[in-house]
C-alpha positions in Angstrom: -0.1 0.1 0.1 1.2 3.5 -0.6 0.5 5.5 2.5 0.6 9.4 2.8 3.5 11.1 4.5 3.3 10.9 8.2 1.4 7.6 8.4 3.1 4.4 9.6 1.3 1.0 9.7 2.6 -1.8 12.0 1.6 -5.4 11.5 1.4 -6.7 15.2 0.5 -10.2 14.1 -1.8 -12.5 15.8 -2.6 -13.0 19.4 -1.7 -16.2 21.0 -5.4 -17.4 21.4 -5.9 -16.8 17.7 -3.0 -19.2 16.8 -4.5 -21.8 19.2 -7.9 -21.3 17.6 -6.3 -21.8 14.0 -4.6 -24.9 15.3 -7.7 -26.4 16.8 -10.1 -25.6 14.0 -7.7 -26.7 11.1 -6.7 -29.8 13.0 -10.1 -30.6 14.2 -11.6 -30.4 10.6 -8.8 -32.5 9.4 -9.4 -35.2 12.0 -13.1 -35.0 11.4 -12.5 -36.5 8.1 -10.6 -39.5 9.4 -13.5 -40.5 11.7 -15.1 -44.0 10.7 -18.6 -42.7 10.3 -20.1 -43.8 6.9 -21.5 -40.2 6.4 -18.2 -38.5 6.9 -16.4 -41.0 4.8 -18.7 -40.2 1.9 -17.4 -36.7 1.7 -14.3 -36.3 -0.6 -11.1 -36.0 1.4 -10.1 -32.8 -0.5 -13.3 -31.0 1.0 -11.6 -31.6 4.4 -8.5 -29.9 3.3 -10.5 -27.0 1.8 -12.5 -26.5 4.9 -9.5 -26.6 7.2 -7.6 -24.0 5.0 -10.7 -21.8 4.8 -11.3 -21.9 8.6 -7.5 -21.0 9.2 -7.5 -18.1 6.9 -10.8 -16.8 8.2 -9.3 -16.6 11.7 -6.3 -15.1 10.2 -8.2 -12.3 8.6 -10.5 -11.5 11.4 -7.9 -11.5 14.3 -4.8 -9.9 12.7 -3.9 -6.7 14.6 -2.5 -3.6 12.7 -1.6 -0.4 14.5 -1.7 2.6 12.3 0.0 5.9 13.6 -0.6 9.2 12.1 1.8 12.1 12.9 0.9 15.8 12.0 3.1 18.8 12.0 1.8 20.0 15.3 1.9 16.6 17.2 5.7 17.0 18.0 5.3 20.6 19.3 3.5 19.8 22.4 0.2 20.9 21.2 -3.0 19.0 20.5 -3.7 16.9 17.5 
């Protein structure tokens, strides 16, 4: 992205609980496809990989933290914004 002068964006990453949620959801969906239930075995294996990947990416997009700092000419002079 091209940001205007004085604007800084920091990618803070994911919180720890979001990483654990990704692991739990992704791994859980993959393991769900391995259960010996006839109804679950009828679903193609590729679908389980797709669902696991989609769940992990959804958590990634919704929980990523980005900090945006905007500096103005007056912000360093001790005045207000």
